[in-house]
N, C-alpha and C positions, 0 to 999 in steps of 0.2 A: 501211851502214844507210840505210834510206830511210823517208821519211814519205809515206804515201799519204793524200791528202786528197780525199774524195769528197763532192760536193755533190749531194744526192739529194732527191727529193720526199718530203714527210712520210709519205705512204702506204707508201713502200718502206723507210723508215728502220728500223722495228722488226724487220722480217723480215731486213734486211741485217745488223743488229747481232747478231741471234740466230744467223744463219748463220756469221758471223765467229767468235763465241764457241764455236759447235759445233766449229769446226775449230781451236780454241784460239788464235785471234788476239785479242789484247786491243784493244778499240776504245773511243774516246771520242766521244760524240754531243753536238754543240752545236746548239742551235736557232738558225736563221738565216732570213732572208727576203731576197727580191731578185727580180731579173728584171723583165720588163715587166709581169707579172701581179701583182707584189707579194704573192705567196702564200708561205706558210710552207715552208721547206726544212729540211733537217738537214745539218749538216756532220759527216762521220764522219772521225776521225783514227785512223790505224793505223800504228804503227811496226814495220817488219819488216826482216829481212835482205834483201839484194839478190836472192838466189835465191828468195825467197818472193813477190816482187812479182807475178809472172804468176799465181800461185795466188789472191792477193787480188783482182786484177783480174777473174779468172774468177768469183769469188764475187760481186763487185759486178755484173758483167754478168748473171749468172743471177738476181739478186734485184731489180734496178732496171729496170723496164719503162716505156717511154713509152706514153701513152694519149691518146686524144682527149677533149676536154672543151669544153663550151660556157661562155663567159664573156661578161659584159656589158662592153663597152668603156667607157672613161671618156668622158662627154659633153664636147664641145668647149666652150670659153668662149663663152657666147652673150650677145647683147644683150638688154636687157629686152624682153619681149613675144614673143620667139622661142620656138618649141616644137621640141624635138628628142627623139625617143624612140629610143635606141640599140637595135639588134637584137643578140641574142646572136651571137657569132662562135665557130666551132669552131677550136680551137687544139690543138697537140700539147704535152702536159706530161709530166713524169716523165723517166725515164732517169737518167743520172748525168753529171756533169762531174768528171773526175778529174785531179788533179795528183800527180805523183811527184817528190818533192824529195829531194836528198841531205841527210843528217843528219851533222853533224860529231861530235856527242857526244850520248849518250842515257844518262840515269840514272833509275832507278826508286827513289824515296825513300819 
């Protein structure tokens, strides 16, 4: 038994969960945030048999896409009287970070 933990962009989370449920994989979605942009993410947990891991990874890959986005960087700490206008910076967001962990015991209560 394996626990697949996928951290995905909020924009991809709903379609990913729908795709997993369509293939009859039960998934739990947790709201999370992090990264240097401090934007909302979703953590998707899926418990599967070892021979199903590649299928789940394929579903994640097909539904979680990276995209370019403009963000305003945090202004540096400035001295009084200084003026700093940050310019938007183009960064790549999205995709998925996936961890596959062994599970010693699994129970559905």
